[in-house]
C-alpha positions as CSV (number, residue, x, y, z in Angstrom):
1,M,-3.6,-1.0,-9.8
2,K,-4.2,-4.3,-11.4
3,R,-2.7,-5.3,-14.7
4,S,-6.2,-5.8,-16.2
5,H,-7.2,-2.2,-15.2
6,K,-4.0,-0.8,-16.8
7,L,-4.9,-2.7,-20.0
8,N,-8.4,-1.3,-20.0
9,I,-7.0,2.2,-19.7
10,R,-4.5,1.6,-22.5
11,K,-7.3,0.2,-24.8
12,Q,-9.4,3.3,-24.2
13,V,-6.5,5.6,-24.9
14,I,-5.7,3.7,-28.1
15,G,-9.4,3.8,-29.1
16,E,-9.6,7.6,-28.6
17,N,-6.4,8.2,-30.6
18,M,-7.6,6.0,-33.4
19,L,-10.8,7.9,-33.5
20,Y,-8.9,11.2,-33.9
21,A,-6.7,9.6,-36.5
22,L,-9.7,8.5,-38.5
23,I,-11.4,12.0,-38.3
24,W,-8.2,13.8,-39.4
25,S,-7.6,11.2,-42.2
26,V,-11.1,11.9,-43.5
27,V,-10.4,15.7,-43.4
28,Y,-7.2,15.3,-45.3
29,L,-8.8,13.0,-47.9
30,V,-11.6,15.5,-48.7
31,P,-9.4,17.5,-51.1
32,F,-8.6,14.2,-53.0
33,M,-12.2,13.4,-53.3
34,N,-13.2,16.9,-54.4
35,A,-10.4,16.9,-57.0
36,G,-11.5,13.5,-58.3
37,L,-15.1,14.7,-58.6
38,M,-14.4,18.1,-60.1
39,S,-11.9,17.2,-62.8
40,E,-10.7,14.2,-64.7
41,Q,-7.0,15.1,-64.0
42,M,-6.1,15.4,-60.3
43,D,-4.5,18.8,-59.5
44,I,-1.7,18.0,-56.9
45,G,-1.0,21.6,-56.4
46,A,-4.6,22.4,-55.5
47,I,-4.6,19.4,-53.1
48,L,-1.4,20.6,-51.4
49,A,-2.8,24.1,-51.1
50,S,-5.9,22.7,-49.4
51,W,-3.8,20.8,-47.0
52,L,-1.9,24.0,-46.1
53,K,-5.2,25.5,-45.0
54,I,-5.9,22.5,-42.6
55,I,-2.6,22.9,-40.8
56,P,-3.7,25.8,-38.5
57,F,-6.7,23.8,-37.3
58,F,-4.6,20.7,-36.7
59,I,-2.1,22.6,-34.6
60,L,-4.9,24.2,-32.6
61,F,-6.4,20.7,-32.1
62,L,-3.1,19.4,-30.7
63,I,-2.7,22.3,-28.3
64,N,-6.3,21.8,-27.0
65,N,-6.1,18.0,-26.8
66,L,-2.7,17.7,-25.2
67,L,-2.5,20.8,-23.1
68,L,-5.7,22.9,-22.6
69,Y,-8.1,20.1,-21.9
70,R,-5.7,18.2,-19.6
71,Y,-4.5,21.1,-17.5
72,L,-7.5,23.3,-17.5
73,F,-10.8,21.6,-18.5
74,A,-10.1,18.2,-16.8
75,R,-9.1,20.1,-13.6
76,Q,-12.5,22.0,-13.7
77,R,-10.9,25.3,-14.4
78,Y,-13.6,26.1,-16.9
79,T,-13.4,29.9,-16.9
80,A,-9.7,29.8,-17.6
81,Y,-10.2,27.2,-20.2
82,V,-12.8,29.2,-22.1
83,L,-10.8,32.4,-22.0
84,V,-7.5,30.8,-23.1
85,S,-9.2,28.8,-25.8
86,L,-11.0,31.8,-27.3
87,L,-7.9,34.0,-27.0
88,L,-5.8,31.3,-28.8
89,I,-8.3,30.8,-31.6
90,V,-8.9,34.5,-32.2
91,V,-5.2,35.4,-32.1
92,A,-4.3,32.5,-34.4
93,F,-6.8,33.3,-37.1
94,M,-6.8,37.1,-36.8
95,G,-3.0,37.0,-37.0
96,L,-3.1,34.9,-40.2
97,E,-5.7,37.2,-41.7
98,L,-3.7,40.4,-40.9
99,Y,-0.5,38.8,-42.3
100,E,-2.2,37.8,-45.6
101,Q,-3.8,41.2,-46.0
102,A,-0.6,43.0,-45.3
103,E,1.3,40.9,-47.9
104,H,-1.7,40.7,-50.3
105,I,-0.6,37.2,-51.1
106,G,-0.2,33.8,-49.2
107,I,3.0,32.9,-47.6
108,A,5.8,31.8,-50.0
109,W,5.6,28.1,-51.0
110,P,8.9,26.3,-50.2
111,F,9.0,24.7,-53.7
112,G,9.0,26.1,-57.1
113,P,5.5,26.8,-58.5
114,T,6.4,25.1,-61.8
115,D,7.3,22.0,-59.9
116,L,4.1,21.7,-57.9
117,G,1.8,23.5,-60.3
118,I,0.7,26.0,-57.6
119,N,0.0,29.7,-58.4
120,R,1.6,31.6,-55.5
121,Q,-1.1,34.2,-55.7
122,H,-3.7,31.6,-54.6
123,I,-1.9,30.1,-51.6
124,S,-3.5,30.9,-48.3
125,L,-3.5,29.6,-44.7
126,T,-7.2,30.4,-44.1
127,V,-10.2,28.4,-45.2
128,F,-13.0,30.9,-44.5
129,P,-13.2,34.6,-43.7
130,W,-11.6,35.4,-40.4
131,W,-14.9,35.2,-38.4
132,G,-15.7,31.8,-40.1
133,N,-12.3,30.4,-39.1
134,I,-12.9,31.5,-35.5
135,V,-16.3,29.8,-35.5
136,A,-14.9,26.6,-37.1
137,G,-12.1,26.6,-34.5
138,I,-14.6,26.9,-31.6
139,L,-16.6,24.1,-33.0
140,M,-13.5,22.0,-33.4
141,F,-12.6,22.6,-29.7
142,V,-16.2,21.7,-28.7
143,A,-16.1,18.4,-30.7
144,N,-12.7,17.6,-29.2
145,D,-14.0,18.2,-25.7
146,V,-17.1,16.1,-26.3
147,I,-15.0,13.2,-27.4
148,R,-12.7,13.5,-24.4
149,L,-15.6,13.8,-22.1
150,M,-17.1,10.7,-23.6
151,Y,-14.0,8.6,-23.0
152,D,-13.4,10.1,-19.6
153,S,-17.0,9.2,-18.6
154,M,-16.4,5.6,-19.9
155,Q,-13.2,5.5,-17.8
156,A,-15.0,6.8,-14.7
157,D,-17.8,4.2,-15.1
158,E,-15.1,1.5,-15.4
159,D,-13.3,2.8,-12.3
160,K,-16.6,2.9,-10.4
161,A,-17.6,-0.6,-11.5
162,R,-14.1,-1.9,-10.5
163,L,-14.4,-0.4,-7.0
164,E,-17.8,-1.9,-6.6
165,R,-16.5,-5.3,-7.6
166,Q,-13.6,-5.0,-5.1
167,Q,-16.0,-4.0,-2.3
168,M,-18.4,-6.8,-3.2
169,Q,-15.5,-9.3,-3.3
170,A,-14.2,-8.1,0.0
171,E,-17.6,-8.5,1.6
172,M,-18.1,-12.0,0.1
173,N,-14.6,-13.0,1.3
174,Y,-15.6,-11.8,4.8
175,L,-18.9,-13.7,4.8
176,K,-17.3,-16.8,3.4
177,H,-14.6,-16.9,6.0
178,Q,-17.1,-16.6,8.8
179,I,-17.7,-20.3,8.1
180,N,-14.3,-21.3,9.3
181,P,-14.7,-20.9,13.0
182,H,-18.1,-22.6,13.0
183,F,-16.9,-25.5,11.1
184,L,-13.7,-25.8,13.2
185,M,-15.7,-25.5,16.5
186,N,-18.1,-28.3,15.5
187,S,-15.4,-30.6,14.3
188,L,-13.2,-30.2,17.3
189,N,-16.2,-30.9,19.6
190,N,-16.8,-34.1,17.8
191,I,-13.2,-35.2,18.0
192,H,-13.1,-34.3,21.6
193,A,-16.0,-36.6,22.3
194,L,-14.2,-39.4,20.5
195,V,-10.8,-39.1,22.2
196,D,-11.7,-41.1,25.4
197,I,-13.8,-43.7,23.5
198,D,-11.6,-44.6,20.5
199,T,-8.1,-43.0,20.4
200,E,-7.2,-44.5,17.0
201,S,-10.4,-43.2,15.4
202,A,-9.7,-39.8,17.0
203,K,-6.3,-39.7,15.3
204,Q,-7.8,-40.5,11.9
205,S,-10.5,-37.8,12.5
206,I,-7.8,-35.3,13.2
207,I,-6.1,-36.1,9.9
208,Q,-9.4,-35.9,8.1
209,L,-10.1,-32.5,9.8
210,S,-6.6,-31.3,8.7
211,D,-7.5,-32.2,5.0
212,M,-10.8,-30.4,5.3
213,M,-9.3,-27.3,6.8
214,R,-6.8,-27.2,4.0
215,Y,-9.7,-27.3,1.6
216,V,-11.5,-24.4,3.4
217,V,-8.4,-22.2,3.8
218,Y,-6.6,-22.8,0.5
219,D,-8.9,-24.4,-2.1
220,T,-11.9,-22.2,-1.6
221,G,-10.2,-18.8,-2.1
222,V,-11.8,-18.5,-5.5
223,D,-15.1,-17.3,-7.0
224,A,-16.2,-20.7,-8.1
225,I,-15.2,-24.3,-7.5
226,A,-16.2,-27.7,-8.9
227,L,-19.4,-28.9,-7.5
228,K,-18.1,-32.4,-7.0
229,Q,-15.3,-31.0,-4.8
230,D,-17.8,-29.2,-2.6
231,L,-20.0,-32.3,-2.4
232,K,-17.0,-34.4,-1.4
233,F,-16.2,-31.9,1.4
234,I,-19.8,-32.1,2.6
235,E,-19.6,-35.9,2.6
236,E,-16.4,-35.8,4.8
237,Y,-18.0,-33.2,7.1
238,I,-21.0,-35.5,7.5
239,E,-18.8,-38.5,8.3
240,L,-17.0,-36.3,10.9
241,M,-20.3,-35.3,12.5
242,R,-21.5,-38.9,12.7
243,I,-18.9,-39.6,15.4
244,R,-20.9,-38.1,18.2
245,Y,-24.3,-39.6,17.3
246,T,-25.8,-43.0,17.7
247,D,-27.7,-45.0,15.1
248,D,-30.9,-43.3,16.3
249,V,-30.0,-40.4,14.1
250,D,-30.8,-41.2,10.5
251,I,-28.4,-39.3,8.3
252,T,-28.6,-39.7,4.5
253,F,-26.8,-37.7,1.8
254,T,-27.6,-38.3,-1.9
255,Y,-25.9,-36.5,-4.7
256,P,-24.8,-37.1,-8.4
257,Q,-21.8,-39.4,-8.6
258,H,-20.6,-38.5,-12.1
259,L,-20.4,-34.7,-12.2
260,K,-17.5,-33.3,-14.3
261,A,-15.2,-30.5,-13.2
262,G,-16.9,-28.0,-15.5
263,V,-19.9,-27.8,-13.1
264,M,-18.9,-24.9,-10.9
265,V,-20.6,-23.3,-7.9
266,P,-19.6,-20.7,-5.3
267,P,-17.6,-22.5,-2.6
268,L,-18.9,-23.2,0.9
269,I,-22.5,-22.3,0.2
270,L,-24.1,-25.7,0.6
271,V,-22.2,-26.7,3.8
272,V,-23.8,-23.9,5.7
273,F,-27.2,-25.5,5.4
274,V,-25.7,-28.9,6.4
275,E,-24.3,-27.2,9.5
276,N,-27.7,-25.7,10.3
277,A,-29.4,-29.1,9.9
278,F,-27.0,-30.7,12.4
279,K,-27.3,-27.8,14.8
280,H,-31.1,-27.7,15.0
281,G,-32.1,-31.1,13.7
282,V,-30.5,-33.6,16.1
283,S,-31.6,-34.5,19.6
284,Y,-29.9,-37.0,22.0
285,N,-33.3,-37.7,23.6
286,H,-35.5,-38.3,20.5
287,N,-35.2,-40.1,17.2
288,S,-33.8,-37.6,14.7
289,Y,-33.1,-37.5,11.0
290,I,-31.2,-35.4,8.5
291,H,-31.9,-36.0,4.8
292,I,-29.8,-34.1,2.2
293,V,-30.5,-34.5,-1.5
294,V,-28.5,-32.6,-4.2
295,T,-29.3,-32.8,-7.9
296,Y,-28.0,-31.2,-11.0
297,S,-29.9,-30.6,-14.3
298,D,-29.6,-28.1,-17.1
299,G,-27.2,-25.7,-15.4
300,V,-29.1,-25.6,-12.1
301,V,-28.1,-27.2,-8.8
302,T,-31.0,-28.0,-6.5
303,A,-30.2,-28.9,-2.9
304,Q,-32.8,-30.0,-0.3
305,F,-32.0,-30.1,3.4
306,E,-34.6,-31.7,5.6
307,N,-34.3,-32.4,9.3
308,S,-36.4,-33.2,12.3
309,V,-37.5,-30.5,14.6
310,H,-37.5,-30.7,18.4
311,H,-39.3,-28.3,20.7
312,S,-36.3,-27.6,22.8
313,K,-34.5,-26.1,19.7
314,K,-37.4,-24.8,17.7
315,S,-37.5,-21.4,19.5
316,R,-33.9,-20.7,18.8
317,K,-33.1,-17.9,16.3
318,P,-31.3,-18.8,13.0
319,G,-27.5,-18.8,13.3
320,I,-25.1,-16.3,11.8
321,G,-24.2,-18.9,9.2
322,L,-27.6,-18.7,7.5
323,E,-27.7,-14.9,7.7
324,N,-24.3,-14.8,6.1
325,V,-25.1,-17.3,3.3
326,R,-28.2,-15.3,2.4
327,K,-26.0,-12.2,2.0
328,R,-23.5,-14.1,-0.1
329,L,-26.3,-15.5,-2.3
330,D,-27.6,-11.9,-2.8
331,L,-24.2,-10.6,-3.7
332,I,-23.4,-13.4,-6.1
333,Y,-26.8,-14.1,-7.8
334,G,-29.0,-11.1,-7.1
335,K,-32.5,-12.4,-7.7
336,N,-31.3,-15.3,-9.8
337,Y,-31.6,-18.0,-7.1
338,Q,-34.4,-19.5,-5.0
339,L,-34.3,-20.2,-1.3
340,I,-37.4,-21.7,0.1
341,V,-37.8,-22.4,3.8
342,E,-40.6,-24.6,5.0
343,D,-41.1,-24.4,8.8
344,K,-44.9,-24.9,9.1
345,D,-44.7,-28.5,10.3
346,E,-43.7,-28.8,14.0
347,E,-41.9,-32.0,13.3
348,R,-40.2,-31.1,10.1
349,Y,-37.9,-28.3,8.8
350,C,-36.9,-28.1,5.1
351,I,-34.8,-25.8,3.1
352,T,-34.7,-25.9,-0.7
353,L,-32.0,-24.0,-2.6
354,K,-31.8,-23.6,-6.3
355,I,-28.7,-21.9,-7.8
356,P,-27.4,-21.7,-11.4
357,T,-23.9,-23.0,-11.9
358,I,-21.0,-20.6,-12.7
359,N,-19.3,-21.1,-16.0
360,D,-21.1,-24.3,-16.6
361,K,-19.4,-26.4,-19.3
362,V,-20.3,-30.1,-19.4
363,Y,-21.5,-32.9,-17.2
364,S,-21.8,-36.6,-17.5
365,N,-25.0,-38.7,-17.4
366,R,-23.2,-41.9,-17.1
């Protein structure tokens, strides 16, 4: 159980107990208010006598709140709970009623009547007639149970939401890490093609690949990352992909140069579309192009990926990367993003993605 979840439970328990404390404080203040309204001089003895009548209700409340609800009601033993509660209330108030009738007076006050100003003949432990006390006790139990149910329901909703968040996070992590093998496979193929041609460049590419893998494995294990970091990763990926292509492939990548760290996006979203463009947009037999433009304005990142289309690749189905990124976008944003695919032109394939930034703070227009 995470610390934040424990803190939420503790806050709810404290909130529930504070509510009970407030209710009972009001109940115990009523005699003060009545005394102040009914007479100019406050009768302390009458107030203490009124408090004495509240004590049986308070004791019954504690028994119900700490024992009966927890061990019977919360465990869905409803029949036993109702029977035990009724028996407890009836026995308590009938017992007090019979005791007072047998003595013809209230119980002896522990202090002298002259000290407290209380007439012993008017001290009683019951507020209403015996049947009225029983009804009041039942209503008190019902009110207590309603409050407990309300807080239990809040806790159940919190637990359900927490489990849903954990499941969603697990699914997003799974989808995100599906990128790793694709990225690694493409990069190794490029370096392999370079080994026999330029050994020194191949060494540098391996170092670059190591840095990129460090970013993928370690730096992206969060919900959001700075957009400028993600764009830098894409730029390095593009440079690594250029190795295997000639100048006949026109590759351009345009993006804002002065983004600040507060502009946050989900990691490894944009690079999937870059991978897709290289996979389907480049031909060794025809002139090809890949044009990528990323802009940022008013908390929205707009990325456009356009590449040439070749008939030999046009019939291929979309890769698992695009399917996974759609699922990730749905999990993260719901309906709060736009993904537009233009595939009507036989010579052109274009994807436009618009996503709001996460925890957007500031950015620079320098």
